[in-house]
Legacy VTK file of the C-alpha trace (Angstrom):
# vtk DataFile Version 3.0
C-alpha trace
ASCII
DATASET POLYDATA
POINTS 138 float
-24.943 5.005 -16.242
-24.925 0.796 -16.587
-23.843 -0.932 -13.605
-21.163 -3.106 -15.949
-19.399 0.419 -17.212
-17.052 0.109 -14.304
-16.082 -3.353 -15.754
-15.206 -1.932 -18.999
-12.674 0.951 -18.222
-15.229 3.604 -18.153
-14.388 6.143 -14.847
-17.274 6.355 -12.894
-17.885 8.995 -10.159
-17.605 7.433 -6.469
-20.615 7.528 -4.449
-21.272 9.182 -0.994
-20.448 5.567 0.420
-17.354 5.261 -1.415
-16.102 8.659 -0.818
-16.723 7.605 3.043
-14.955 4.392 2.835
-11.789 6.183 1.416
-11.839 8.768 4.216
-12.419 6.430 6.748
-9.298 4.283 5.787
-7.014 7.842 4.768
-7.844 8.705 8.699
-6.488 5.664 9.962
-3.370 4.959 7.637
-0.255 5.119 9.140
3.110 5.047 6.869
5.139 1.937 6.994
8.544 2.689 8.852
11.794 1.720 7.072
12.915 -1.602 8.227
15.936 -3.666 6.556
13.843 -6.839 6.854
11.165 -5.961 4.544
11.200 -7.217 1.163
12.865 -4.935 -1.837
12.840 -5.649 -5.578
16.800 -5.314 -5.226
17.372 -7.759 -2.126
14.382 -10.225 -2.784
13.285 -9.578 -6.533
9.895 -8.965 -5.114
8.006 -6.118 -2.874
4.847 -6.080 -1.147
1.826 -3.808 -1.711
0.575 -1.440 0.824
-2.710 -2.620 0.826
-3.274 -0.275 3.804
-2.146 3.274 1.547
-3.942 1.308 -1.486
-7.333 1.219 0.414
-6.977 5.244 0.445
-6.851 5.516 -3.279
-9.337 2.443 -4.544
-12.025 1.008 -3.473
-11.635 -2.769 -3.066
-14.397 -5.594 -3.502
-14.600 -6.071 0.039
-13.011 -4.740 3.022
-9.642 -4.945 3.579
-8.556 -6.488 7.335
-9.029 -3.747 10.239
-6.104 -3.118 12.717
-8.017 -4.991 15.315
-8.281 -8.036 13.337
-4.420 -7.731 12.152
-3.821 -7.128 16.080
-5.367 -10.498 16.831
-3.269 -12.442 14.086
-0.736 -14.932 15.200
1.465 -17.532 14.215
0.171 -20.449 12.399
-2.587 -18.535 10.686
-2.775 -17.722 7.133
-2.639 -14.311 5.455
-3.408 -13.263 1.659
-0.387 -10.865 0.643
-0.220 -8.861 -3.045
3.180 -9.296 -4.401
4.585 -6.754 -7.226
7.550 -8.386 -9.331
9.843 -6.497 -11.588
7.503 -5.628 -13.976
4.646 -4.122 -11.595
2.609 -7.538 -12.188
0.529 -8.264 -8.970
-0.060 -11.541 -7.454
-1.867 -12.680 -4.605
-0.488 -15.629 -2.372
-1.043 -16.941 0.771
1.327 -16.731 3.626
1.705 -18.741 6.591
2.507 -16.578 9.757
5.592 -18.229 11.555
6.652 -15.240 13.817
5.395 -11.558 15.150
7.498 -8.560 16.344
5.046 -5.806 16.772
3.562 -4.821 13.495
5.708 -6.819 11.563
5.378 -10.607 10.407
7.643 -13.360 9.608
5.847 -15.781 7.123
6.441 -18.763 5.067
5.024 -19.007 1.521
2.618 -22.328 1.454
2.424 -22.087 -2.245
4.464 -21.150 -5.388
3.894 -17.857 -7.624
2.656 -18.296 -11.358
5.217 -15.627 -12.387
8.014 -14.973 -10.197
10.470 -17.393 -9.572
12.040 -15.615 -6.322
8.752 -16.840 -4.888
9.312 -20.503 -4.097
7.062 -22.693 -1.496
8.517 -22.150 2.032
10.483 -19.301 1.228
10.451 -17.128 4.410
10.313 -13.264 4.708
9.325 -10.500 6.556
6.189 -8.169 5.898
4.324 -5.507 7.889
0.564 -5.605 9.031
-0.420 -2.639 6.050
0.615 -5.535 3.427
-2.382 -7.955 4.964
-5.026 -8.296 1.890
-6.986 -10.824 3.521
-6.962 -13.070 6.848
-8.160 -16.617 6.628
-10.970 -17.947 8.640
-9.659 -20.544 11.152
LINES 1 139
138 0 1 2 3 4 5 6 7 8 9 10 11 12 13 14 15 16 17 18 19 20 21 22 23 24 25 26 27 28 29 30 31 32 33 34 35 36 37 38 39 40 41 42 43 44 45 46 47 48 49 50 51 52 53 54 55 56 57 58 59 60 61 62 63 64 65 66 67 68 69 70 71 72 73 74 75 76 77 78 79 80 81 82 83 84 85 86 87 88 89 90 91 92 93 94 95 96 97 98 99 100 101 102 103 104 105 106 107 108 109 110 111 112 113 114 115 116 117 118 119 120 121 122 123 124 125 126 127 128 129 130 131 132 133 134 135 136 137
């Protein structure tokens, strides 16, 4: 099978390494508890992708942040989140962390969405550590 096949929609069997990666993510996954501060379609016109959960189902091109990396993230740091709109289109946007409450973070958008008017620059909202897709290096 050609390496390029995965880019042309062909279903490829997972390698042993990829299966091990999925099993590791499954072993450490902790579901997000309900918190009214987290965004919803009804209240905010967007939701966030639970990256930790999707990592138990698909292989990302690069490793997602570890629990330890997310625990070290503080205010004034930038993280990338994946936003879902009502059509389930996904957009990745950088967010600056302004506050932290355990595994919850309050962040501010530092750029605007290309497709969702609800995601304007300087919009503040809460998110969970499971939503963090990438952490910008200092």
